[in-house]
SEKE-597561 format. One record per residue: x, y, z of N, C-alpha, C, O in turn. Coordinates in steps of 0.2 Angstrom, whole numbers, padded with zeros to 4 digits, always signed. Example, Ala and Ser with C-alpha at 12.3 -4.5 7.8 and 13.67 -1.06 7.14 Angstrom:
<pts>
+0066-0028+0039+0062-0022+0039+0066-0016+0039+0071-0017+0042;+0064-0011+0035+0068-0005+0036+0064+0000+0039+0067+0006+0040;
</pts>
This chain:
<pts>
+0619+1363+0419+0618+1357+0423+0624+1354+0426+0630+1355+0423;+0624+1351+0432+0630+1348+0435+0632+1342+0431+0627+1338+0429;+0638+1340+0430+0640+1334+0427+0641+1328+0432+0646+1324+0431;+0637+1328+0437+0637+1323+0442+0637+1316+0439+0632+1315+0435;+0641+1311+0441+0641+1304+0438+0634+1301+0439+0631+1297+0435;+0632+1301+0445+0625+1298+0447+0620+1301+0443+0615+1297+0441;+0620+1307+0442+0615+1311+0438+0615+1308+0431+0609+1307+0427;+0621+1308+0428+0621+1306+0421+0622+1299+0419+0622+1297+0413;+0622+1294+0424+0623+1287+0423+0617+1284+0418+0611+1286+0419;+0619+1281+0413+0615+1277+0409+0613+1281+0402+0610+1277+0398;+0614+1287+0402+0612+1291+0396+0617+1290+0390+0616+1292+0384;+0623+1286+0391+0627+1285+0385+0624+1279+0381+0626+1278+0375;+0619+1276+0383+0615+1271+0380+0609+1274+0376+0605+1270+0373;+0609+1280+0375+0603+1283+0371+0603+1281+0364+0597+1280+0362;+0608+1280+0361+0608+1278+0354+0605+1271+0354+0602+1269+0349;+0607+1266+0358+0605+1259+0359+0597+1260+0360+0594+1256+0357;+0595+1264+0364+0588+1264+0366+0584+1266+0360+0578+1264+0358;+0587+1271+0356+0583+1273+0350+0582+1268+0345+0577+1267+0341;+0588+1263+0344+0587+1258+0340+0582+1253+0342+0579+1249+0338;+0581+1252+0349+0577+1247+0351+0569+1249+0351+0565+1245+0350;+0568+1256+0351+0561+1259+0350+0559+1259+0343+0557+1264+0340;+0558+1253+0340+0556+1252+0333+0551+1246+0333+0553+1241+0335;+0545+1248+0330+0540+1242+0329+0539+1241+0322+0535+1236+0320;+0542+1244+0317+0540+1244+0310+0540+1237+0307+0536+1235+0304;+0546+1233+0309+0546+1227+0306+0541+1222+0308+0538+1218+0304;+0539+1222+0314+0534+1217+0317+0527+1219+0314+0524+1214+0313;+0526+1225+0314+0519+1227+0312+0518+1226+0305+0513+1224+0302;+0523+1228+0301+0523+1228+0293+0523+1220+0291+0521+1219+0285;+0526+1216+0294+0527+1209+0292+0521+1205+0291+0516+1207+0295;+0521+1200+0287+0515+1196+0286+0517+1188+0287+0523+1186+0285;+0514+1185+0291+0515+1178+0292+0510+1174+0296+0505+1177+0298;+0512+1168+0297+0507+1163+0301+0505+1166+0308+0500+1166+0310;+0511+1168+0311+0510+1170+0318+0511+1177+0319+0514+1180+0324;+0508+1181+0314+0509+1188+0314+0507+1192+0321+0510+1196+0324;+0501+1190+0323+0498+1193+0329+0502+1191+0335+0503+1196+0339;+0505+1185+0336+0509+1184+0341+0515+1188+0341+0518+1190+0346;+0518+1189+0335+0525+1193+0335+0523+1200+0336+0527+1203+0340;+0517+1203+0334+0516+1210+0336+0515+1211+0343+0518+1216+0346;+0512+1206+0347+0511+1207+0354+0517+1206+0358+0519+1210+0362;+0522+1202+0356+0528+1201+0359+0532+1207+0358+0536+1210+0362;+0533+1210+0352+0536+1216+0350+0533+1222+0354+0537+1226+0356;+0527+1222+0354+0524+1228+0358+0525+1228+0365+0526+1233+0368;+0525+1222+0368+0527+1222+0375+0534+1224+0377+0535+1228+0381;+0538+1222+0372+0545+1224+0373+0546+1231+0372+0550+1235+0376;+0543+1234+0367+0543+1241+0365+0540+1245+0371+0544+1250+0373;+0535+1243+0374+0532+1247+0380+0536+1246+0386+0537+1251+0390;+0540+1241+0387+0544+1240+0393+0550+1245+0392+0552+1249+0397;+0553+1246+0386+0559+1250+0385+0556+1258+0385+0559+1262+0388;+0550+1259+0382+0548+1266+0382+0546+1268+0389+0547+1274+0391;+0543+1264+0393+0541+1266+0400+0547+1267+0404+0547+1271+0409;+0552+1263+0403+0559+1264+0407+0562+1270+0405+0564+1274+0410;+0562+1272+0399+0564+1279+0397+0560+1284+0400+0563+1289+0402;+0553+1284+0399+0549+1289+0402+0550+1290+0410+0550+1295+0412;+0551+1284+0413+0552+1284+0420+0559+1288+0422+0559+1292+0427;+0564+1287+0418+0570+1290+0419+0570+1298+0417+0572+1302+0421;+0566+1299+0412+0565+1306+0411+0561+1310+0416+0562+1316+0417;+0556+1307+0419+0552+1310+0424+0556+1312+0430+0554+1316+0434;+0561+1308+0431+0565+1309+0437+0571+1314+0436+0575+1315+0441;+0571+1317+0431+0576+1322+0429+0575+1328+0433+0569+1331+0433;+0580+1331+0437+0579+1337+0441+0585+1341+0439+0591+1338+0438;+0585+1348+0440+0590+1352+0439+0594+1353+0445+0592+1354+0451;+0601+1351+0445+0605+1352+0451+0607+1359+0452+0607+1361+0458;+0609+1363+0447+0611+1369+0447+0606+1374+0443+0602+1371+0439;+0606+1380+0445+0601+1385+0441+0603+1385+0434+0609+1384+0432;+0598+1385+0430+0598+1384+0422+0599+1391+0419+0596+1396+0421;+0603+1392+0414+0603+1398+0410+0597+1398+0405+0593+1393+0405;+0597+1403+0400+0591+1403+0396+0591+1398+0391+0586+1395+0389;+0597+1396+0388+0597+1391+0383+0595+1384+0386+0592+1380+0383;+0598+1383+0392+0596+1376+0395+0588+1376+0397+0585+1371+0396;+0585+1382+0399+0578+1382+0400+0574+1380+0394+0569+1377+0394;+0577+1383+0388+0574+1381+0381+0574+1374+0380+0569+1371+0377;+0580+1371+0382+0580+1363+0380+0575+1359+0385+0573+1354+0383;+0575+1362+0391+0570+1359+0396+0563+1359+0393+0559+1354+0394;+0561+1365+0391+0554+1365+0388+0553+1360+0382+0548+1357+0382;+0558+1360+0378+0557+1355+0372+0557+1348+0375+0553+1344+0372;+0561+1346+0380+0561+1340+0383+0554+1338+0386+0552+1332+0385;+0551+1343+0389+0544+1342+0392+0539+1340+0387+0535+1336+0388;+0540+1343+0381+0535+1342+0375+0536+1335+0373+0531+1331+0372;+0542+1333+0372+0544+1326+0369+0542+1321+0374+0540+1315+0373;+0542+1323+0381+0541+1318+0386+0533+1317+0386+0531+1311+0387;+0529+1322+0385+0522+1321+0384+0520+1317+0378+0516+1313+0378;+0524+1318+0372+0522+1314+0367+0524+1307+0368+0521+1302+0365;+0529+1305+0372+0531+1299+0373+0526+1295+0378+0524+1289+0376;+0523+1299+0383+0518+1296+0387+0512+1295+0382+0508+1290+0383;+0510+1299+0378+0504+1299+0373+0505+1292+0369+0500+1289+0368;+0511+1291+0366+0512+1286+0361+0512+1279+0365+0511+1274+0362;+0514+1279+0371+0514+1273+0375+0507+1271+0376+0505+1265+0375;+0503+1276+0377+0496+1274+0378+0492+1272+0372+0488+1267+0372;+0494+1275+0366+0491+1273+0360+0494+1266+0358+0489+1262+0355;+0500+1264+0358+0502+1258+0357+0499+1252+0361+0497+1247+0359;+0498+1254+0367+0495+1249+0372+0488+1248+0370+0485+1242+0370;+0484+1253+0368+0477+1253+0366+0476+1249+0360+0471+1245+0359;+0480+1251+0355+0479+1249+0348+0482+1242+0347+0479+1237+0344;+0488+1240+0349+0491+1234+0348+0490+1228+0353+0489+1222+0351;+0489+1230+0359+0488+1225+0364+0481+1224+0366+0478+1218+0366;+0477+1230+0366+0470+1229+0368+0466+1229+0362+0460+1228+0362;+0469+1230+0356+0465+1230+0349+0460+1235+0349+0454+1233+0346;+0460+1240+0352+0455+1245+0352+0456+1250+0346+0461+1250+0342;+0451+1254+0344+0452+1259+0339+0453+1266+0341+0450+1268+0346;+0458+1269+0338+0460+1276+0340+0456+1281+0336+0456+1281+0330;+0452+1285+0340+0449+1291+0336+0454+1295+0332+0460+1296+0334;+0452+1297+0326+0457+1301+0322+0459+1307+0325+0465+1309+0324;+0455+1311+0329+0458+1317+0332+0463+1316+0338+0466+1321+0340;+0464+1310+0340+0469+1308+0345+0476+1306+0342+0481+1306+0345;+0476+1306+0335+0482+1303+0332+0486+1309+0330+0484+1315+0329;+0493+1308+0331+0498+1313+0330+0503+1310+0325+0506+1305+0327;+0503+1313+0319+0507+1309+0314+0514+1311+0314+0518+1306+0315;+0517+1317+0313+0524+1318+0314+0524+1322+0321+0521+1326+0323;+0528+1319+0326+0529+1321+0332+0532+1328+0332+0530+1333+0336;+0536+1330+0327+0539+1336+0327+0535+1342+0324+0536+1348+0325;+0529+1340+0320+0525+1345+0318+0518+1342+0319+0514+1339+0315;+0515+1343+0325+0509+1341+0327+0503+1344+0324+0497+1341+0324;+0504+1349+0320+0498+1352+0316+0497+1349+0310+0492+1350+0307;+0501+1344+0308+0500+1341+0301+0494+1336+0301+0493+1333+0306;+0490+1336+0296+0485+1331+0295+0486+1326+0290+0491+1327+0286;+0483+1320+0291+0483+1315+0286+0478+1317+0280+0472+1315+0282;+0480+1319+0275+0475+1321+0269+0473+1315+0265+0467+1314+0264;+0478+1311+0263+0476+1306+0258+0480+1299+0261+0486+1300+0262;+0477+1294+0261+0480+1288+0264+0484+1284+0259+0488+1280+0261;+0483+1286+0252+0488+1283+0247+0485+1277+0245+0487+1271+0247;+0480+1277+0240+0477+1271+0237+0480+1271+0229+0484+1275+0228;+0476+1267+0225+0478+1267+0218+0478+1274+0215+0473+1277+0215;+0483+1276+0212+0484+1282+0208+0483+1288+0213+0481+1293+0210;+0484+1287+0219+0483+1293+0224+0488+1292+0229+0488+1288+0233;+0494+1296+0229+0499+1296+0234+0497+1298+0241+0492+1301+0242;+0501+1295+0245+0500+1297+0252+0502+1305+0253+0507+1307+0250;+0497+1309+0257+0498+1316+0257+0497+1318+0265+0493+1316+0268;+0502+1321+0267+0502+1324+0274+0503+1332+0273+0506+1334+0269;+0499+1336+0277+0500+1343+0277+0493+1346+0279+0490+1344+0284;+0491+1352+0276+0485+1355+0278+0481+1356+0272+0484+1358+0266;+0475+1356+0272+0470+1357+0266+0470+1365+0265+0470+1369+0270;+0471+1367+0259+0471+1374+0257+0466+1375+0252+0465+1372+0247;+0462+1380+0254+0456+1382+0250+0458+1388+0245+0461+1393+0248;+0457+1387+0239+0459+1392+0234+0453+1394+0230+0449+1390+0228;+0451+1401+0230+0446+1403+0226+0448+1407+0220+0452+1412+0221;+0446+1406+0214+0448+1409+0208+0442+1412+0205+0437+1410+0206;+0443+1418+0202+0438+1422+0198+0437+1419+0191+0440+1414+0189;+0433+1422+0187+0431+1419+0181+0437+1420+0176+0437+1416+0171;+0442+1424+0177+0447+1424+0173+0453+1420+0176+0459+1421+0174;+0452+1416+0181+0457+1411+0184+0462+1415+0188+0467+1412+0189;+0461+1421+0190+0466+1424+0195+0464+1422+0202+0458+1421+0203;+0468+1420+0206+0467+1418+0213+0464+1425+0217+0468+1429+0218;+0458+1425+0219+0456+1431+0223+0455+1429+0230+0455+1434+0234;+0456+1423+0233+0456+1422+0240+0459+1415+0241+0459+1411+0237;+0462+1414+0247+0465+1408+0249+0465+1408+0257+0465+1413+0260;+0465+1402+0260+0467+1401+0267+0468+1394+0268+0466+1389+0265;+0472+1393+0273+0474+1386+0276+0469+1384+0281+0468+1387+0286;+0465+1379+0279+0460+1376+0283+0463+1372+0289+0468+1369+0288;+0459+1372+0295+0461+1369+0301+0457+1363+0302+0451+1364+0305;+0459+1357+0301+0455+1351+0302+0448+1351+0300+0443+1350+0303;+0447+1354+0294+0440+1354+0290+0440+1350+0284+0445+1351+0280;+0435+1346+0283+0434+1343+0276+0432+1348+0271+0430+1353+0273;+0432+1346+0265+0430+1350+0259+0423+1352+0260+0421+1358+0258;+0418+1348+0262+0411+1350+0262+0410+1355+0267+0404+1358+0268;+0415+1357+0272+0414+1362+0277+0417+1369+0275+0416+1374+0278;+0420+1369+0269+0423+1375+0266+0419+1379+0262+0421+1385+0260;+0414+1377+0259+0410+1380+0253+0407+1387+0256+0409+1392+0253;+0403+1387+0261+0400+1393+0264+0405+1398+0266+0404+1404+0265;+0410+1396+0270+0415+1401+0272+0418+1404+0267+0420+1410+0267;+0420+1400+0261+0423+1403+0256+0419+1408+0252+0421+1413+0250;+0412+1407+0251+0408+1411+0248+0407+1418+0252+0406+1423+0250;+0406+1417+0259+0405+1423+0263+0411+1427+0263+0410+1433+0263;+0417+1425+0263+0423+1429+0262+0423+1432+0255+0425+1438+0255;+0422+1429+0250+0422+1432+0243+0417+1437+0242+0418+1442+0238;+0410+1436+0245+0405+1440+0243+0406+1447+0247+0403+1452+0245;+0411+1448+0251+0412+1454+0254+0416+1459+0249+0416+1465+0250;+0419+1456+0244+0423+1460+0239+0420+1459+0232+0422+1463+0228;+0416+1454+0230+0414+1452+0224+0407+1451+0223+0404+1449+0228;+0404+1452+0217+0397+1450+0216+0397+1443+0213+0400+1443+0207;+0395+1438+0216+0396+1431+0214+0389+1429+0211+0384+1429+0214;+0389+1426+0205+0383+1424+0201+0383+1416+0201+0378+1413+0201;+0389+1413+0201+0390+1406+0200+0396+1404+0203+0401+1407+0203;+0396+1398+0206+0402+1395+0209+0402+1387+0207+0397+1384+0206;+0408+1385+0206+0409+1378+0205+0414+1375+0209+0419+1378+0211;+0414+1368+0210+0419+1365+0214+0419+1357+0213+0415+1355+0209;+0423+1354+0216+0424+1347+0215+0418+1343+0219+0414+1346+0223;+0417+1337+0218+0412+1333+0222+0413+1333+0230+0408+1333+0233;+0419+1334+0232+0420+1334+0239+0417+1340+0242+0416+1340+0249;+0415+1346+0239+0412+1352+0241+0405+1351+0242+0401+1356+0244;+0402+1346+0239+0394+1345+0239+0391+1344+0246+0394+1340+0250;+0386+1348+0247+0382+1348+0253+0375+1350+0251+0374+1356+0248;+0370+1346+0252+0363+1348+0250+0361+1354+0253+0358+1359+0250;+0362+1355+0260+0360+1361+0263+0364+1367+0261+0361+1372+0260;+0370+1366+0260+0374+1372+0257+0372+1374+0250+0372+1380+0249;+0370+1369+0246+0368+1371+0240+0361+1375+0240+0360+1380+0236;+0357+1373+0244+0350+1377+0245+0352+1384+0248+0348+1389+0246;+0356+1384+0253+0358+1391+0255+0361+1396+0250+0359+1401+0250;+0365+1393+0246+0368+1397+0240+0363+1399+0235+0363+1405+0233;+0358+1395+0234+0353+1396+0229+0348+1402+0232+0346+1406+0229;+0347+1402+0239+0343+1407+0242+0347+1414+0241+0343+1419+0241;+0353+1414+0241+0357+1420+0240+0358+1422+0233+0362+1426+0231;+0355+1418+0228+0356+1420+0221+0362+1417+0218+0364+1420+0213;+0365+1413+0221+0372+1410+0218+0370+1403+0215+0368+1398+0219;+0371+1402+0209+0370+1395+0206+0376+1391+0207+0382+1393+0206;+0375+1385+0210+0380+1380+0212+0381+1375+0206+0376+1372+0204;+0387+1374+0204+0389+1369+0199+0394+1364+0203+0400+1364+0201;+0391+1360+0207+0394+1355+0211+0391+1348+0210+0385+1348+0213;+0394+1343+0207+0390+1337+0206+0390+1333+0213+0394+1334+0217;+0385+1329+0214+0384+1326+0220+0389+1320+0220+0391+1317+0215;+0392+1319+0226+0396+1313+0227+0392+1307+0229+0389+1307+0235;+0392+1302+0225+0388+1296+0226+0382+1295+0221+0382+1299+0216;+0377+1291+0223+0371+1290+0219+0367+1296+0219+0365+1299+0224;+0364+1298+0213+0360+1304+0212+0353+1302+0212+0351+1296+0209;+0348+1306+0215+0341+1305+0214+0339+1307+0207+0343+1310+0203;+0333+1306+0205+0330+1308+0199+0331+1316+0198+0332+1318+0192;+0329+1319+0203+0329+1327+0203+0337+1329+0202+0338+1334+0198;+0341+1326+0205+0348+1328+0205+0351+1326+0198+0355+1330+0195;+0349+1320+0195+0351+1319+0189+0349+1324+0183+0352+1325+0179;+0342+1326+0184+0340+1331+0180+0344+1338+0180+0345+1341+0175;+0346+1339+0186+0350+1345+0187+0357+1345+0184+0359+1350+0181;+0360+1339+0185+0366+1338+0182+0366+1337+0175+0372+1338+0171;+0361+1335+0172+0360+1334+0164+0358+1341+0161+0357+1341+0155;+0357+1346+0165+0355+1352+0162+0361+1355+0157+0367+1355+0160;+0360+1357+0151+0365+1360+0147+0369+1365+0150+0376+1365+0149;+0366+1370+0154+0370+1375+0157+0375+1372+0163+0381+1374+0163;+0373+1367+0166+0377+1363+0171+0383+1360+0168+0388+1360+0170;+0381+1356+0162+0386+1353+0159+0392+1357+0156+0398+1356+0157;+0390+1363+0153+0394+1368+0151+0399+1371+0156+0405+1372+0155;+0396+1372+0162+0400+1375+0167+0404+1370+0170+0410+1371+0172;+0403+1363+0170+0407+1358+0173+0413+1357+0168+0419+1356+0170;+0412+1358+0162+0418+1358+0157+0423+1364+0158+0429+1363+0158;+0420+1370+0160+0424+1375+0162+0428+1374+0168+0433+1377+0169;+0425+1370+0173+0429+1369+0179+0435+1365+0178+0440+1366+0183;+0436+1362+0173+0443+1358+0172+0449+1363+0172+0454+1361+0174;+0447+1370+0170+0453+1375+0170+0455+1376+0177+0461+1378+0178;+0450+1376+0182+0452+1377+0189+0457+1371+0191+0461+1373+0195;+0455+1365+0189+0460+1360+0191+0467+1361+0189+0472+1359+0192;+0467+1364+0183+0473+1366+0180+0477+1371+0184+0483+1371+0184;+0473+1376+0186+0476+1381+0191+0479+1378+0197+0485+1380+0199;+0476+1373+0200+0478+1370+0206+0485+1366+0204+0490+1366+0208;+0485+1363+0198+0491+1359+0196+0497+1364+0195+0503+1363+0197;+0495+1370+0193+0501+1375+0192+0503+1378+0198+0509+1379+0199;+0499+1378+0203+0501+1380+0210+0506+1375+0213+0511+1378+0216;+0505+1369+0211+0510+1364+0214+0517+1365+0211+0522+1364+0214;+0517+1368+0204+0523+1369+0201+0526+1376+0203+0532+1378+0202;+0522+1380+0207+0525+1386+0210+0527+1385+0217+0529+1390+0220;+0528+1379+0219+0531+1378+0226+0526+1375+0231+0528+1373+0236;+0520+1374+0229+0515+1371+0234+0515+1363+0234+0510+1360+0238;+0519+1360+0231+0519+1353+0231+0522+1350+0238+0521+1345+0240;+0527+1354+0241+0530+1353+0247+0532+1359+0251+0535+1364+0248;+0530+1359+0257+0532+1365+0261+0538+1364+0265+0538+1359+0270;+0544+1367+0264+0550+1366+0268+0550+1369+0275+0554+1367+0279;+0545+1373+0277+0545+1376+0283+0542+1372+0289+0539+1367+0287;+0544+1373+0295+0543+1368+0300+0538+1370+0305+0537+1367+0311;+0535+1376+0304+0529+1378+0309+0523+1380+0305+0524+1382+0299;+0517+1380+0308+0511+1382+0305+0511+1389+0302+0508+1390+0297;+0515+1394+0306+0515+1401+0303+0519+1401+0297+0517+1404+0292;+0524+1397+0296+0528+1396+0290+0524+1393+0284+0525+1395+0279;+0520+1389+0286+0515+1386+0281+0511+1391+0278+0510+1391+0272;+0508+1395+0282+0503+1400+0280+0507+1405+0275+0505+1407+0270;+0513+1407+0277+0518+1411+0273+0519+1408+0266+0519+1411+0261;+0521+1402+0267+0523+1398+0260+0517+1398+0255+0518+1399+0249;+0511+1397+0258+0505+1397+0253+0504+1404+0250+0503+1404+0244;+0505+1409+0254+0504+1416+0252+0509+1417+0246+0507+1421+0241;+0515+1415+0247+0521+1416+0242+0519+1413+0236+0520+1415+0231;+0516+1407+0236+0515+1403+0230+0509+1406+0226+0509+1407+0220;+0504+1409+0230+0499+1413+0227+0502+1419+0223+0500+1421+0218;+0506+1423+0227+0509+1429+0224+0513+1427+0218+0513+1431+0213;+0516+1421+0218+0520+1419+0212+0515+1417+0206+0517+1418+0200;+0509+1415+0208+0505+1412+0202+0502+1418+0199+0502+1418+0192;+0499+1423+0202+0495+1428+0199+0499+1432+0194+0497+1433+0188;+0505+1435+0195+0509+1439+0190+0511+1434+0184+0511+1437+0179;+0512+1428+0185+0514+1424+0180+0508+1423+0175+0509+1422+0169;+0502+1422+0178+0496+1421+0174+0495+1427+0170+0493+1427+0164;+0496+1433+0173+0495+1440+0170+0500+1440+0164+0498+1443+0159;+0506+1438+0165+0511+1438+0160+0508+1434+0154+0509+1436+0148;+0506+1428+0155+0504+1424+0150+0498+1427+0146+0498+1426+0139;+0493+1430+0149+0487+1433+0145+0489+1439+0142+0485+1442+0137;+0494+1443+0144+0495+1450+0142+0498+1449+0135+0497+1454+0131;+0501+1444+0133+0503+1443+0126+0498+1442+0121+0499+1444+0115;+0492+1440+0123+0486+1439+0118+0482+1445+0118+0476+1446+0120;+0485+1450+0114+0481+1457+0113+0476+1456+0107+0477+1452+0103;+0471+1460+0108+0466+1460+0103+0469+1461+0096+0467+1458+0091;+0473+1466+0095+0476+1468+0088+0480+1462+0085+0481+1462+0079;+0483+1458+0090+0487+1452+0087+0483+1446+0086+0485+1441+0083;+0476+1446+0087+0472+1441+0086+0466+1443+0082+0460+1440+0082;+0467+1447+0077+0461+1449+0072+0456+1452+0076+0450+1452+0074;+0457+1456+0081+0452+1460+0085+0448+1455+0090+0444+1458+0093;+0450+1449+0091+0447+1445+0096+0451+1445+0102+0457+1445+0103;+0447+1446+0108+0450+1447+0114+0449+1440+0118+0443+1439+0120;+0454+1436+0120+0452+1429+0122+0450+1430+0130+0451+1435+0133;+0446+1425+0132+0444+1425+0139+0450+1425+0144+0455+1422+0143;+0450+1429+0149+0455+1430+0153+0459+1437+0152+0463+1439+0156;+0458+1440+0146+0462+1446+0145+0459+1451+0149+0453+1452+0150;+0463+1456+0151+0461+1462+0155+0456+1466+0151+0452+1470+0154;+0456+1466+0145+0451+1470+0141+0444+1468+0141+0439+1472+0140;+0443+1462+0143+0436+1459+0144+0434+1458+0151+0429+1456+0152;+0438+1460+0156+0437+1458+0163+0431+1461+0165+0429+1467+0165;+0426+1457+0169+0420+1459+0172+0421+1456+0179+0419+1451+0181;+0424+1460+0184+0426+1458+0191+0420+1455+0194+0414+1457+0195;+0421+1449+0197+0417+1446+0202+0411+1443+0200+0406+1442+0204;+0410+1441+0193+0404+1438+0191+0403+1431+0192+0398+1428+0192;+0409+1428+0194+0409+1421+0195+0415+1419+0199+0420+1422+0199;+0414+1414+0203+0420+1412+0208+0420+1404+0208+0414+1401+0208;+0426+1401+0208+0426+1394+0208+0430+1392+0214+0432+1386+0216;
</pts>
């Protein structure tokens, strides 16, 4: 690009503009005139943001661009689109006091694929990322996984079972309350798979009878081991993903699963029958019956 003074005029103030484009103090503060302060700050924020957007819209190439400069222009166009989008969101939310649909929200501008998983309440930290579905067998080895795309837990049960039934014979499955769906439970029963998933919310008399069944209670107690498997995965690297693209996220989850299974195999390999008076503990390869249960 040409270093023409008229073309470059004003961009030395980029650091000052970055400091001005902040709303956190006014929005987070509490006081008697909080609403008035928010409106004043939002109006000033939009004035600066629109001035910057107008300046960026008028950028033109004076000389032919090389490959690296074209790459920078592509990135600049993306961030310009994000700037226009957030100008619209701030105007609708803070000035017009409208509600923004969840699907229109973009949490990190640099990673638009990231979802807001947990809002962060008591004893539950804020979580951003992607929901990951993990399927373990009866001996707690991970037999399947995938990174879900904008799907809640109650939409993952049937796809998980369809994928697993292609390779295993499944007699029973268990999961947390978030996986419960009355229709999905009926579909699973039609295919001969007993579901051990408690209902989320108030139960009817029939549902209470189902959950008080001794077999259901025993299976729920066994499910606590699955929660332990998930916690161990976090210690294998899934507590935070350092990669910055969705493809890297998929790779990182796969590497964590690869690290988990051999480590679990090593733990149970030491519990040999001859070392335990002829007893072979659950999970040992000498007792393995593939695919009879999935969680």
